[in-house]
Every structure is written in C-alpha cells, then in structure tokens.
C-alpha positions, -999 to +999 in steps of 0.1 A: -002+000+001+011+030-005-007+067+000-001+096-028-024+121-005-009+131+024+022+125+009+036+107+046+067+107+057+092+073+063+091+060+096+120+045+108+112+018+127+144+000+144+136-041+139+143-040+176+124-020+200+092-038+217+072-015+200+082-015+172+058-034+144+062-053+115+052-072+090+068-117+092+061-138+061+062-167+063+089-190+035+090-225+033+125-229+016+146-200+032+176-205+019+162-197-024+144-169-004+173-151+011+194-157-026+172-142-045+154-113-023+202-106-025+202-110-060+177-088-064+193-063-046+178-060-008+191-045+020+185-066+050+193-053+080+219-083+093+227-110+083+202-138+089+200-155+124+192-187+137+174-190+172+194-211+194+192-224+227+196-200+256+184-175+238+143-172+231+126-182+265+104-206+265+126-224+241+093-229+208+113-211+189+154-231+186+156-237+147+137-207+137+158-191+112+146-147+111+157-120+083+149-088+089+148-055+061+129-025+057+102-014+026+108+016+007+090+031+034+110+019+059+085-004+078+102-036+092+098-066+077+109-106+084+112-134+069+109-166+087+115-203+087+099-212+116+106-246+132+098-262+167+067-250+187+071-216+162+061-234+132+026-249+148 
C-alpha cells in the first residue's frame, strides 16, 4: 500500500524495539528466498539468524531462522522459517 495524499514521512522504525510493528512472511525454503532477495538488491538489516538454545524462552523457537529488512517506506519486514513450537 502506498499513500499518495497526503505525502507520508518515512517511519524509520527500529527492528529491535519492543513497540516496533513489523510484518512477518513465512517461507518454506529460506535459503532460496534469502538468496533471491539479495540478488534482487534487497538490503537486510543484518545477517540472517537461527535461534539457538538460551536465546529465547521458552525454547519453542529453537531452529527458527529469520532475516529482517525494510520496505521503501521504512516498515520493518521479516522472512521466517519457523521450527519447533513456532512451526505450529
């Protein structure tokens, strides 16, 4: 969605703030999607990440892989390959 009138300002939301909204897109083949997005010129907010023991409580997200990026308006977006309890 893009608003033409009135002209909006960029949100510049920070992905690691608890109150920051983001849209999460579930993918089945994380490697293929991540690679295609990089080849298409998407800039991620950091390297992709896989949750390991001790990072998340409870351990329902173990093995879940994520990568964050912004749309042209600055909205935080995420691709995710959920594992464990996140997969259900």
